[in-house]
C-alpha positions in Angstrom: 111.7 -67.1 233.3 110.1 -66.2 236.5 106.6 -64.7 236.8 105.5 -62.5 239.7 102.2 -60.7 240.5 102.3 -56.9 241.2 101.7 -57.2 245.0 104.6 -59.7 245.4 106.8 -57.4 243.4 106.4 -54.6 245.9 107.2 -57.0 248.8 110.2 -58.9 247.3 111.8 -56.4 244.9 115.4 -57.0 246.2 115.0 -60.8 245.7 113.7 -60.2 242.1 116.7 -58.0 241.3 119.0 -60.8 242.5 117.2 -63.1 240.0 117.7 -60.6 237.2 121.4 -60.1 238.1 121.9 -63.9 237.9 120.6 -63.8 234.3 117.0 -64.7 234.8 114.0 -62.9 233.1 111.2 -61.7 235.4 107.7 -61.2 234.1 105.5 -58.8 236.2 101.8 -59.6 236.0 98.6 -57.8 237.2 95.6 -60.1 237.8 97.3 -62.8 235.7 98.0 -60.5 232.7 101.7 -59.9 231.9 102.4 -56.1 232.0 106.2 -55.8 232.1 109.4 -57.7 231.8 112.7 -57.2 233.6 115.7 -58.5 231.8 119.4 -58.2 232.5 121.3 -55.7 230.4 123.8 -57.4 228.1 127.4 -56.7 228.9 128.5 -55.5 225.4 127.3 -55.9 221.9 129.4 -58.0 219.6 131.8 -56.1 217.4 130.8 -55.7 213.8 132.6 -58.0 211.4 132.8 -56.8 207.8 131.6 -59.3 205.3 129.8 -61.5 207.8 126.6 -61.5 205.7 128.4 -61.8 202.3 126.1 -63.6 199.8 123.0 -63.1 202.0 121.9 -59.8 200.5 120.9 -59.4 196.9 120.4 -56.0 195.3 118.1 -56.0 192.3 119.6 -54.7 189.0 116.9 -52.1 188.8 117.6 -50.7 192.3 118.4 -47.2 191.1 115.6 -47.0 188.5 112.8 -44.5 189.1 109.7 -45.8 190.9 106.6 -46.5 188.9 104.1 -43.6 188.8 101.4 -45.4 190.9 103.9 -45.9 193.8 105.0 -42.2 193.5 101.4 -41.2 193.6 100.8 -43.3 196.7 103.6 -41.4 198.5 102.5 -38.0 197.3 98.7 -38.6 197.9 98.3 -41.2 200.7 94.9 -42.5 201.4 93.8 -41.8 205.0 
């Protein structure tokens, strides 16, 4: 990770883009406070693989049962 102050960014933008293109993350700061991050865009997302999370998700037996009245009331009459 590389950090740069806002005035430096304006002067060396091409150099910073080269860093990002090489895979580095650049943090832009103003008066020492980080305000933005420039990161390289990932080439492609990984393909979805069916069954990859098999056994990691558990669905409760009462999943399809109606919600309790107090929860339904909270949805219908939210407290602001």
